[in-house]
Residue, then its C-alpha position, 0 to 999 in steps of 0.5 A: f780277759d786279754q784283748k791282745k790275745a783275742d785280737a790275735i785269734n781273730a786276725a787269725h781267722i780272717r786268714l784263714l777264710s777264703a778268698a770269696d768268704f773274707e770278701s763277702r764278711i766285709v761287704p755288710y761293714l762296707q755298706s753300713a758305712g755308707v762306703l757301698g750301697a744296698e746293691l753291688s754294682d758289677r765295678d764294685r764286685a771287682i773292685l772287691k775281689d781285687a782288693a780284698p786279698l790285699i788287705q786280709e793278712r793285715i787286718v785284725v778285725l772286719s771293721e778296719a775293711v772300711d778305713m783300708l778299702s774306702f778309697f777304691f769306692v770314691d772318685e776323689v779322695s780325701i786327705h787325713q791329718d796324720a798323712r798330711d803330717g808326715l809328707p815331704e816338702n817337695a810331696a807335689e813335685i815327686a806326685l806330679a813327677a810319678a803323674d807324668a811317669l804312669e801316663s807314658l807307661g805302656e802296660f798299667a799293672t803293677e810290676p810295670i809301675q812299681l819298676a816305673l816309679n823306682a826307676l824314677l824316684v829312687e834310682q833318679m830323683g834320688l828319694k829314699p823309697r819311704v820319701a818317694f812311695g809317702p806322697l804316693r801312697t797319701a795322695i791314692s788313698g788319703r791316708r799313711i797306710s794303705p793296702p800296697l800302693f802298686e796294686s791300688m793304683e792297678i785297681l784304680g786305673r790308669e785313669a783315677t790314679i793320675a787324675r788323684l796324683r794331679a789333684f795332691a800335687a795341687a792341694v799340697 
């Protein structure tokens, strides 16, 4: 038995699922982990519809959806130690600068978010993308690895995104 081969086959089958089928298959995992209740609210369904496609290409087994998506369904994230260990010294400064930039952003959508944060953190502050966006990913998801950052921010919305960035800056 080759576990790597089995994982590859499983991942390939996950990628072949329709978006709706994939969504329905991950719900029981999110429910059993306590991330979602027995009955899904309209908000839960909307988040799943937007967030599930972001991870479908990234997971090997359906149970990985819990770690990848749980941060969308909570008000506050807890920072995992492995994510905390890799933070640059100026992580709080980066998070606060990003929060300020996002507050004044007109349309809160993926592309404007990405353009504004690239302009501020990479071009203006001169940070390398890994240094610039690592702390933001951790602030938003609590983890080093998450679904795409800018799409996640859009799904969370302006208010929740800025609140998480400010809370993160205060905690590090």
